[in-house]
C-alpha positions in Angstrom: 0.0 0.0 0.0 2.8 2.4 0.9 4.7 1.7 -2.3 1.6 2.3 -4.5 0.8 5.5 -2.7 4.3 6.9 -3.3 4.1 6.0 -7.0 0.7 7.7 -7.4 1.6 10.9 -5.8 4.6 11.3 -8.1 2.3 11.1 -11.2 0.8 14.1 -13.0 -2.8 14.9 -12.3 -4.3 13.1 -15.3 -2.2 10.0 -14.6 -3.4 9.9 -11.0 -6.9 10.3 -12.2 -6.6 7.3 -14.6 -4.9 5.3 -11.8 -7.7 5.9 -9.3 -10.3 5.3 -12.0 -8.8 1.9 -12.7 -9.0 1.1 -9.0 -12.6 2.2 -8.9 -13.6 0.1 -11.8 -11.6 -3.0 -10.9 -13.5 -3.0 -7.6 -10.3 -3.4 -5.7 -9.4 -0.3 -3.8 -7.3 -1.4 -0.8 -9.6 0.0 1.8 -12.6 -1.8 0.3 -10.6 -5.0 0.2 -9.7 -4.7 3.9 -13.3 -3.9 4.8 -14.5 -7.0 2.9 -11.8 -9.1 4.6 -13.0 -8.0 8.0 -16.5 -9.3 7.2 -15.4 -12.8 6.3 -15.1 -15.9 8.4 -11.5 -16.1 9.5 -11.5 -19.9 8.9 -12.2 -19.4 5.2 -9.5 -18.7 2.7 -9.5 -15.2 1.2 -8.8 -14.5 -2.4 -9.1 -11.1 -4.1 -9.5 -11.6 -7.8 -8.2 -8.1 -8.5 -5.0 -8.4 -6.4 -3.0 -9.4 -9.5 -4.2 -6.6 -11.7 -3.6 -4.1 -8.9 0.0 -5.3 -8.5 0.6 -4.9 -12.3 -0.9 -1.4 -12.0 1.5 -0.5 -9.1 4.6 -1.2 -11.2 3.4 0.2 -14.6 5.6 3.3 -14.3 8.6 1.6 -12.8 11.8 1.7 -14.9 13.0 -1.6 -16.4 16.1 -1.5 -14.2 13.9 -2.1 -11.2 12.3 -5.2 -12.6 13.3 -8.7 -13.6 12.2 -10.5 -16.7 9.3 -13.0 -16.3 7.0 -15.0 -18.5 3.4 -13.7 -18.8 2.4 -15.9 -15.9 4.9 -14.2 -13.6 7.5 -17.0 -13.6 11.1 -15.8 -13.5 13.1 -16.8 -16.6 16.8 -16.3 -17.2 16.9 -14.8 -20.6 14.3 -13.6 -23.2 16.3 -15.1 -26.1 16.8 -18.5 -24.4 15.2 -21.7 -25.7 15.4 -25.4 -24.7 17.2 -27.7 -27.2 19.1 -31.0 -27.4 22.6 -30.0 -26.8 24.0 -26.8 -28.3 23.4 -27.9 -31.9 20.3 -30.1 -31.7 16.6 -29.4 -32.4 14.4 -27.2 -30.2 12.1 -28.8 -27.7 8.4 -28.1 -27.3 9.2 -27.4 -23.6 10.7 -24.0 -24.8 7.9 -22.1 -23.0 9.5 -18.8 -23.4 10.0 -19.1 -27.1 6.6 -20.5 -27.8 4.9 -17.8 -25.7 7.0 -15.1 -27.5 6.2 -16.3 -31.0 2.5 -17.0 -30.3 2.0 -13.6 -28.9 4.0 -11.9 -31.7 1.6 -13.1 -34.4 -1.4 -12.0 -32.4 -0.3 -8.6 -31.1 -2.3 -6.4 -33.4 -6.0 -5.7 -33.2 -7.7 -5.2 -36.6 -6.9 -1.7 -37.9 -9.8 0.6 -38.3 -11.5 0.4 -41.7 -11.6 4.1 -41.8 -9.5 6.6 -39.6 -6.8 3.9 -39.4 -3.7 6.2 -39.2 -3.6 8.8 -36.5 -2.1 10.2 -33.3 -3.5 11.3 -29.9 -3.0 13.1 -26.6 -4.7 13.9 -23.3 -5.9 17.1 -21.8 -9.1 18.8 -20.6 -12.2 20.6 -21.7 -12.8 23.8 -19.8 -16.1 25.7 -19.8 -15.4 29.3 -20.8 -18.9 30.8 -21.1 -22.4 30.1 -19.7 -23.7 29.3 -23.2 -23.6 25.5 -22.8 -25.5 25.7 -19.6 -28.1 28.0 -21.1 -29.0 25.4 -23.7 -28.3 22.0 -21.9 -28.7 20.5 -18.5 -25.6 18.3 -19.0 -23.4 18.9 -16.0 -20.2 19.1 -18.1 -21.3 22.6 -19.0 -22.7 23.6 -15.6 -20.2 26.3 -14.6 -17.5 28.5 -16.1 -14.1 27.2 -15.3 -15.2 23.6 -14.9 -12.7 21.1 -16.3 -13.4 17.6 -17.7 -10.6 15.2 -18.7 -10.4 14.5 -22.4 -8.5 12.3 -24.8 -8.2 13.4 -28.4 -7.4 11.4 -31.5 -6.6 12.9 -35.0 -6.4 10.9 -38.1 -6.6 10.6 -41.9 -9.6 8.7 -43.1 -9.4 6.7 -46.3 -6.0 5.0 -46.1 -4.6 2.2 -44.0 -2.3 2.2 -41.0 0.7 2.9 -43.1 -0.8 6.0 -44.7 1.1 9.2 -44.9 -0.3 12.0 -42.8 -0.2 14.5 -45.6 -2.3 12.7 -48.3 -5.2 14.5 -49.8 -8.1 13.4 -47.6 -10.5 14.5 -44.9 -9.2 14.4 -41.4 -10.9 13.2 -38.2 -10.7 15.0 -34.9 -12.3 13.0 -32.1 -12.6 13.9 -28.4 -13.6 11.7 -25.5 -14.8 13.7 -22.5 -15.0 11.7 -19.2 -17.9 13.7 -17.6 -19.3 13.0 -14.1 -22.4 11.6 -15.8 -20.6 9.3 -18.3 -18.7 9.5 -21.5 -19.3 12.2 -24.1 -17.8 11.5 -27.4 -17.3 14.2 -30.0 -16.3 12.7 -33.4 -15.5 15.6 -35.8 -14.3 16.0 -39.3 -12.1 18.9 -40.5 -14.8 19.9 -43.0 -18.3 21.0 -42.1 -19.9 18.7 -44.7 -19.6 15.2 -46.0 -19.7 13.2 -49.2 -23.2 11.8 -48.7 -26.6 12.2 -47.0 -27.8 8.6 -47.6 -26.1 6.3 -45.1 -26.4 3.3 -47.4 -23.8 5.0 -49.7 -21.1 5.0 -47.0 -19.7 1.5 -47.6 -19.6 2.2 -51.3 -17.8 5.5 -50.8 -15.2 3.8 -48.6 -14.7 0.9 -50.9 -14.2 3.2 -53.8 -11.1 4.5 -52.1 -9.7 1.1 -51.1 -7.7 -1.3 -53.3 -9.0 -2.9 -56.5 -10.0 -6.5 -55.6 -8.1 -7.8 -58.7 -5.0 -5.7 -58.9 -4.7 -4.7 -55.2 -3.8 -1.2 -56.2 -5.7 2.0 -55.6 -7.9 2.6 -58.7 -8.6 6.3 -59.2 -11.4 5.4 -61.7 -13.3 3.9 -58.8 -13.2 7.0 -56.6 -14.1 9.4 -59.3 -16.7 7.0 -60.6 -18.5 7.3 -57.2 -18.1 11.1 -57.0 -19.3 11.7 -60.5 -22.5 9.8 -59.8 -23.4 11.7 -56.7 -24.1 15.3 -57.3 -24.8 16.1 -53.7 -21.1 15.6 -52.8 -19.7 18.3 -55.2 -19.2 20.8 -52.3 -17.1 18.3 -50.4 -15.2 17.4 -53.6 -14.3 21.1 -54.1 -13.2 21.5 -50.4 -11.1 18.4 -50.5 -9.5 19.3 -53.8 -8.6 22.8 -52.4 -5.6 23.2 -50.1 -8.0 22.4 -47.2 -7.6 18.8 -48.3 -3.9 18.7 -47.3 -3.7 20.4 -43.9 -0.3 21.1 -42.3 -0.4 18.3 -39.6 -3.2 17.9 -37.1 -2.8 21.1 -35.0 -3.8 23.6 -37.6 -7.2 22.5 -38.7 -10.8 23.1 -37.5 -13.3 20.3 -36.7 -17.1 20.1 -37.2 -19.6 17.7 -35.8 -21.3 17.8 -39.2 -24.3 15.9 -37.8 -27.1 17.7 -36.1 -27.7 17.0 -32.4 -30.1 18.4 -29.8 -29.3 20.2 -26.5 -32.0 19.8 -23.9 -32.7 21.8 -20.7 -34.1 20.4 -17.4 -37.6 21.7 -18.3 -37.5 19.6 -21.5 -37.1 22.5 -24.0 -34.5 22.0 -26.6 -32.7 23.4 -29.6 -30.8 21.8 -32.5 -27.0 22.1 -32.3 -23.9 21.6 -34.3 -20.5 21.6 -32.5 -17.4 23.2 -34.0 -13.8 23.1 -32.8 -11.7 26.1 -34.1 -8.0 25.7 -33.8 -6.2 28.3 -31.7 -3.0 27.7 -33.7 -4.5 29.1 -36.9 -5.3 27.4 -40.2 -2.3 26.1 -42.1 -2.3 24.0 -45.2 0.1 22.3 -47.6 0.0 22.8 -51.3 -0.3 19.7 -53.4 3.5 19.8 -54.1 4.3 20.4 -50.5 2.1 17.5 -49.4 3.8 15.1 -51.8 7.2 16.0 -50.7 6.3 15.8 -47.0 4.8 12.3 -47.6 8.2 11.1 -48.8 10.3 13.0 -46.3 8.2 12.5 -43.1 5.1 10.4 -43.7 4.3 10.5 -39.9 4.6 14.3 -39.9 1.1 14.9 -38.3 1.7 12.5 -35.5 5.2 13.7 -34.8 4.3 17.4 -34.9 1.5 16.8 -32.4 3.8 14.8 -30.1 6.7 17.3 -30.3 4.6 20.4 -29.7 3.2 18.9 -26.5 6.6 17.6 -25.3 8.0 21.1 -25.8 5.2 22.6 -23.7 3.5 24.2 -26.7 0.1 22.9 -25.8 -2.4 22.9 -28.8 -5.9 24.0 -28.1 -9.3 24.3 -29.9 -12.1 26.7 -28.9 -15.4 24.9 -28.9 -18.5 26.6 -30.3 -22.2 25.7 -30.8 -24.5 26.7 -33.6 -28.1 26.6 -32.4 -31.5 26.6 -34.0 -35.0 26.3 -32.5 -37.3 23.8 -34.1 -39.2 26.7 -35.7 -35.9 28.2 -37.1 -34.9 24.9 -38.5 -38.2 24.4 -40.2 -37.9 27.7 -42.0 -34.1 27.5 -42.8 -33.2 27.5 -46.5 -31.4 24.2 -46.3 -32.5 20.9 -44.8 -30.7 21.1 -41.4 -30.4 17.3 -41.2 -28.6 17.1 -44.6 -24.9 16.3 -43.9 -23.9 17.8 -47.3 -25.0 21.3 -46.2 -23.4 23.5 -43.6 -25.2 26.0 -41.5 -23.8 29.3 -42.8 -22.2 31.3 -40.0 -23.8 34.5 -41.3 -27.2 32.9 -40.7 -26.4 30.8 -37.6 -23.5 32.4 -35.6 -20.9 30.6 -33.6 -21.4 30.7 -29.8 -18.4 29.8 -27.6 -18.9 27.2 -25.0 -15.4 26.1 -24.0 -11.9 25.2 -24.9 -10.0 21.9 -25.3 -6.3 22.0 -24.4 -4.0 19.0 -24.9 -1.1 18.8 -22.3 0.0 15.2 -22.1 1.4 12.8 -24.7 0.5 9.0 -24.5 2.9 6.8 -22.5 1.9 3.8 -24.6 0.5 4.5 -28.0 -1.3 1.1 -28.4 -3.1 1.3 -25.0 -4.0 5.0 -25.3 -4.5 5.7 -29.0 -4.9 2.5 -30.9 -7.4 1.0 -28.5 -9.5 4.1 -28.0 -13.0 3.9 -29.5 -15.5 6.7 -30.2 -19.2 6.5 -30.4 -21.5 9.5 -31.0 -24.2 7.6 -29.1 -22.2 8.3 -25.9 -24.1 11.4 -24.6 -25.1 12.2 -21.0 -28.5 13.6 -20.2 -28.9 17.1 -21.8 -27.6 16.0 -25.2 -29.5 13.9 -27.6 -29.4 12.8 -31.3 -31.6 14.3 -33.9 -33.3 12.5 -36.8 -30.3 13.1 -39.0 -30.2 9.9 -41.1 -26.4 9.7 -41.3 -26.2 10.2 -37.6 -28.7 7.5 -36.9 -26.6 5.1 -38.9 -23.4 6.2 -37.1 -25.1 5.5 -33.7 -24.9 1.8 -34.6 -21.8 1.6 -36.7 -19.3 3.4 -34.5 -19.9 1.2 -31.4 -20.1 -1.9 -33.6 -16.8 -1.2 -35.2 -15.2 -1.2 -31.8 -16.9 -4.4 -30.8 -15.2 -5.9 -33.8 -11.8 -4.3 -33.2 -11.3 -4.6 -29.4 -14.1 -6.9 -28.4 -17.5 -6.8 -26.8 -15.9 -5.6 -23.6 -13.7 -2.9 -25.2 -15.4 -0.2 -23.0 -13.7 -1.8 -20.0 -10.3 -0.9 -21.4 -8.8 1.9 -19.3 -8.7 4.4 -22.2 -12.5 3.9 -22.9 -13.7 3.4 -19.3 -15.9 6.1 -17.7 -15.0 7.6 -14.4 -18.5 7.2 -12.8 -19.8 3.8 -11.7 -21.2 1.4 -14.3 -24.0 -1.0 -13.2 -26.0 -3.0 -15.8 -26.7 -6.5 -16.9 -23.9 -6.9 -19.6 -21.8 -9.9 -18.5 -19.2 -12.3 -19.7 -17.7 -12.3 -23.2 -14.1 -12.3 -24.3 -11.5 -10.3 -22.4 -13.9 -9.3 -19.5 -11.9 -8.1 -16.5 -14.7 -6.4 -14.6 -17.7 -8.7 -14.6 -19.6 -6.8 -12.0 -19.0 -9.2 -9.2 -21.8 -11.2 -7.7 -24.6 -8.9 -8.6 -27.5 -10.5 -10.5 -27.2 -10.6 -14.3 -30.9 -9.8 -14.7 -33.2 -7.2 -13.1 -33.8 -9.1 -9.9 -36.5 -7.9 -7.6 -34.6 -9.5 -4.7 -31.5 -7.4 -5.3 -33.1 -4.5 -7.1 -30.8 -2.2 -9.2 -31.9 1.4 -8.9 -33.1 3.6 -11.7 -32.1 7.2 -12.3 -35.2 9.4 -12.7 -36.3 10.4 -16.1 -34.7 13.8 -16.5 -37.3 15.4 -18.7 -40.4 14.7 -20.7 -39.4 14.0 -24.3 -42.7 12.9 -25.6 -43.0 15.9 -27.9 -39.4 16.0 -29.1 -40.0 14.1 -32.3 -43.4 13.6 -33.8 -43.7 11.8 -37.1 -46.2 12.0 -39.9 -46.6 9.7 -42.9 -45.9 6.0 -43.3 -42.6 4.1 -43.6 -41.1 4.3 -47.1 -38.0 3.1 -48.9 -36.2 6.4 -49.5 -33.2 7.6 -51.5 -32.5 11.3 -51.8 -32.5 13.0 -55.2 -29.8 15.5 -56.1 -31.2 18.9 -57.0 -30.1 22.4 -57.9 -29.8 23.4 -54.2 -26.8 21.0 -54.0 -24.8 23.5 -56.1 -25.6 26.5 -53.9 -22.9 26.1 -51.3 -20.2 24.9 -53.9 -20.8 28.2 -55.7 -20.5 30.2 -52.4 -17.3 28.3 -51.7 -15.8 29.0 -55.2 -16.7 32.7 -55.1 -15.1 33.0 -51.7 -11.7 31.7 -52.7 -8.9 34.0 -53.5 -7.4 33.8 -57.1 -4.5 31.8 -55.7 -6.8 29.3 -54.0 -8.9 29.0 -57.1 -5.9 28.3 -59.2 -4.7 25.7 -56.7 -8.1 24.0 -56.6 -8.0 23.8 -60.4 -4.5 22.3 -60.5 -5.2 19.9 -57.7 -8.3 18.5 -59.4 -6.4 18.2 -62.7 -3.6 16.3 -60.9 -6.0 13.9 -59.2 -8.7 13.6 -61.8 -6.1 13.1 -64.5 -5.1 9.8 -62.8 -8.6 8.4 -63.7 -8.0 6.6 -67.0 -11.7 6.3 -68.0 -12.6 9.3 -70.2 -16.3 8.9 -69.5 -15.7 9.4 -65.7 -13.5 12.4 -66.3 -16.1 14.0 -68.6 -19.0 13.5 -66.2 -17.0 15.0 -63.3 -16.0 18.0 -65.4 -19.6 18.6 -66.2 -20.4 18.8 -62.5 -17.6 21.3 -62.0 -18.9 23.3 -65.0 -22.4 23.4 -63.5 -20.8 25.0 -60.4 -18.9 27.6 -62.4 -18.2 27.8 -66.2 -14.6 29.0 -65.7 -13.9 26.2 -63.2 -15.3 23.5 -65.4 -13.6 24.6 -68.6 -10.2 25.0 -66.9 -10.4 21.5 -65.4 -11.7 20.0 -68.6 -8.8 21.5 -70.6 -6.3 20.1 -68.0 -7.6 16.5 -68.2 -8.1 16.5 -72.0 -11.9 16.5 -71.9 -14.2 18.4 -74.3 -17.4 19.7 -72.8 
């Protein structure tokens, strides 16, 4: 006990928080163990199932020089390279426990990489409330008072490529923040663009596969990606943003993030507004040109991860100011765009940004796999006071995000320290692979003999969503309004940025060998702006 206490007091605040949280959720705080022991019959043997995990936690920050090599079962072993064999030149023996354990673990030591957002980096810090705006719209305690801090872990990533992807490729970027509030986990998964490629969630697997490797050649086929884009007019705004220099940001610290999806903030009286959440970088926007991104990919493919790590290590802590855009149901009904359409942004001149707080990252991971690779985000993680809307893409994400992590880290992945909430968890989810907190001897059903309590319903939400009409099989239809925001974007670019957009599209679209695909995509650009379309068509040898 004395040794563990000394170690904990020497840790930074966030490390101490994680340590005590792990004790809380393992159910093995020393004082509790002693209290339980006192209640037991002294004639009965006492075994604490969490004594082993607690011992491993107590040495996690000890230097190697203070420890001796063991097998995974704790048995001492004289040398990690040693194996049993017949003589010095004879065959190896199956009794070579150290060798077999080492090789068997080696071929199993990776979890499946993410299908999207595979490559990225992360860090820890806090979210601090800076204004009363959040509390004015939501009963969530995370926003309750100015100055309140909530621990947060952030992960930044590219999207389309695999784990070996260069950080500077032309792509969208993900910014995801896990807030450990006193009322449970709040996950904010953002993109560095306010819009997305689609508004029909059924298209998402097709979009993703169009950017993956050809099933026959196992190479990236540019025809596939441009084939998808040219067939979906509603994505033209996102195409233009990605093909501008915004598609090649300078690392992860110099880009904004948008929730994209529409959520709801709810007050204690049940009144609510629609919200979108935005993270604005306090470091300022910086982008690479296409040529700079290509060079950086060759010189330093991990530039984004390294830049984030180095800046925090040097005490140059990156931060993002968090804003909400809000609309009442009546305002949403009268807005010129469908507020649940992920391909449309709420224009800031119509719906101003309102500051709610700031995220600051101050601590690098100690172990990348444990703290970044195993972290999982789920937009369904929201405490009372925040709710989803009927946004169709969000509704699909409420399933797929959590299910992706069940596949990657297992059905009990939320018990991993990096995903674990800081408030008590009590439910009826038991067993399954890699379960290390199976909720003790409490019933695994809602027993009336040992009744699990219920939190009161926080507000009446009977009138939050009222539907009219019957169930239909629906697919959205592109229309002229899908070209509205692309034209606003084009007209807002400087001459330099317009020229870069044109040259970037020519460079990427020119890699599509199918003339019909190039022609169709050029026609979409021409419909946005005649000069834009003609310039790109000339560059990729297409006649419009």
